[in-house]
C-alpha positions in Angstrom: -17.1 -10.4 -3.3 -18.7 -13.7 -3.3 -17.8 -16.1 -0.4 -17.1 -19.0 -2.8 -14.7 -17.0 -5.1 -12.7 -14.4 -3.1 -10.8 -13.5 -6.2 -14.0 -12.2 -7.9 -14.6 -8.5 -7.5 -18.1 -7.5 -6.4 -19.9 -4.4 -7.4 -18.5 -2.4 -4.5 -15.0 -3.3 -5.4 -15.5 -2.3 -9.0 -16.9 1.0 -8.0 -14.0 1.5 -5.6 -11.5 0.7 -8.3 -13.2 3.1 -10.7 -13.2 5.9 -8.1 -9.5 5.3 -7.3 -8.7 5.2 -11.0 -10.6 8.5 -11.5 -8.6 10.1 -8.7 -5.4 8.8 -10.3 -6.4 10.5 -13.6 -6.9 13.8 -11.7 -3.6 13.3 -10.0 -1.9 12.8 -13.4 -3.5 16.0 -14.7 -2.3 17.8 -11.6 1.2 16.4 -12.3 1.1 17.8 -15.8 -0.3 21.1 -14.5 2.4 21.4 -11.8 5.2 20.6 -14.2 3.9 23.2 -16.7 3.6 25.8 -13.9 7.1 25.2 -12.7 8.5 25.6 -16.3 6.5 28.8 -16.7 7.9 30.1 -13.4 11.5 29.3 -14.4 11.0 31.1 -17.7 9.3 34.1 -16.1 12.0 34.5 -13.5 15.0 33.8 -15.7 14.0 35.6 -18.9 11.6 38.3 -17.7 12.7 38.7 -14.1 9.1 38.4 -13.0 7.9 36.3 -10.1 4.5 34.5 -10.4 3.2 33.9 -6.9 -0.1 32.5 -8.3 1.8 29.9 -10.3 3.8 28.8 -7.2 0.6 28.5 -5.2 -1.2 26.6 -7.9 1.8 24.2 -8.2 1.6 23.5 -4.5 -2.1 22.8 -4.9 -1.1 20.3 -7.7 1.4 18.7 -5.4 -1.3 18.0 -2.8 -3.4 16.5 -5.5 -0.6 14.4 -6.9 0.1 12.8 -3.5 -3.2 12.5 -1.8 -5.4 11.6 -4.8 -3.0 8.7 -5.8 -2.6 7.0 -2.5 -6.0 5.3 -2.4 -5.2 3.4 -5.7 -1.8 2.5 -4.3 -3.3 1.0 -1.2 -6.0 -0.7 -3.3 -3.4 -2.3 -5.5 -1.1 -3.0 -2.6 1.5 -0.8 -4.4 2.6 1.2 -1.4 6.0 0.8 0.2 6.0 -2.3 2.4 8.6 -3.6 4.8 7.8 -7.3 5.0 10.8 -8.7 6.7 8.6 -10.3 9.4 5.2 -10.6 7.7 6.6 -12.5 4.7 7.9 -15.2 7.0 4.8 -15.6 9.0 1.9 -17.9 7.9 -1.1 -19.4 9.5 -2.7 -17.7 12.5 0.3 -15.6 13.3 0.5 -14.2 9.8 -3.3 -13.5 9.7 -3.1 -11.7 13.1 -0.2 -9.6 11.9 -2.2 -8.7 8.7 -5.2 -7.7 10.8 -3.0 -5.6 13.1 -1.4 -3.9 10.0 -4.8 -3.0 8.6 -5.9 -1.7 12.0 -2.8 0.6 12.1 -3.7 1.9 8.7 -7.3 2.6 9.8 -6.0 4.4 12.9 -3.8 6.5 10.7 -6.7 7.4 8.6 -8.9 8.3 11.6 -6.2 10.5 13.2 -5.4 12.2 9.9 -9.1 12.9 9.2 -9.6 14.2 12.8 -6.5 16.4 12.6 -7.5 17.6 9.1 -10.9 18.5 10.3 -9.5 20.4 13.3 -7.1 22.2 11.0 -9.7 23.2 8.5 -12.1 24.3 11.2 -9.5 26.8 12.4 -7.7 27.7 9.1 -10.5 27.0 6.7 -11.8 30.6 7.0 -8.6 32.0 5.7 -7.6 32.4 2.1 -4.4 31.6 0.2 -2.1 34.6 -0.2 -1.8 34.8 -4.0 -4.9 33.3 -5.5 -7.2 34.2 -2.6 -8.7 30.6 -2.5 -10.3 29.5 0.7 -8.2 27.0 2.5 -11.1 24.6 2.5 -10.8 24.5 -1.3 -7.0 24.5 -1.3 -6.8 21.4 1.0 -9.8 19.6 -0.6 -7.6 17.1 -2.6 -6.0 16.1 0.7 -9.2 15.4 2.5 -10.9 13.7 -0.5 -7.8 11.5 -1.0 -7.6 10.5 2.6 -11.4 9.8 2.8 -11.1 7.5 -0.2 -7.9 6.0 1.3 -9.9 5.3 4.5 -12.7 3.6 2.5 -10.0 1.4 0.8 -8.5 0.7 4.2 -11.9 -0.4 5.6 -12.3 -2.7 2.6 -8.9 -4.2 3.1 -9.6 -4.7 6.7 -12.8 -6.5 5.9 -11.0 -8.7 3.3 -8.3 -9.7 5.8 -10.9 -10.7 8.4 -13.0 -12.6 5.8 -10.4 -14.1 3.5 -7.1 -13.6 5.2 -5.8 -11.4 2.4 -6.2 -7.6 2.1 -6.4 -7.6 -1.7 -7.9 -10.9 -2.9 -8.9 -9.3 -6.3 -5.3 -8.5 -7.3 -4.7 -12.0 -8.8 -7.7 -11.4 -11.1 -6.3 -8.0 -12.1 -2.9 -9.4 -12.9 -1.2 -7.1 -10.4 
């Protein structure tokens, strides 16, 4: 971002947007995969009286991808759920301080989630999933990738609030 035109996206912002859009594409694919697997499971159980534990496990994997690979783009576009009863009424220094505090809370969430995820994977990562025999490291990879990208977006938002007073100054240019 250039200091004279905070609405103009810099190279980093463009790369971040592309990465988030790519993760969204993977999440959409995982949504289609999960939906297909659920339909296959219903047909297998109701018509053939056959359970498909691998399909259930793969659908859960898709669910992780749907959620965690989409959240970075939502944060980047400011599209997450926001309760702004107080923040929408504050302007000036008080509003800016509140925005900074909000971004710090998001960064702390990311840090705690990544530390907890790391600890979990260090203990459970050596085990495999029951049906498909995937290592837990692979099974939970969409979660960790999504939260790492989420954290990168959160750091960028924090920097923008400090520098421009707005977490997402490029949204006006995007029409979002």
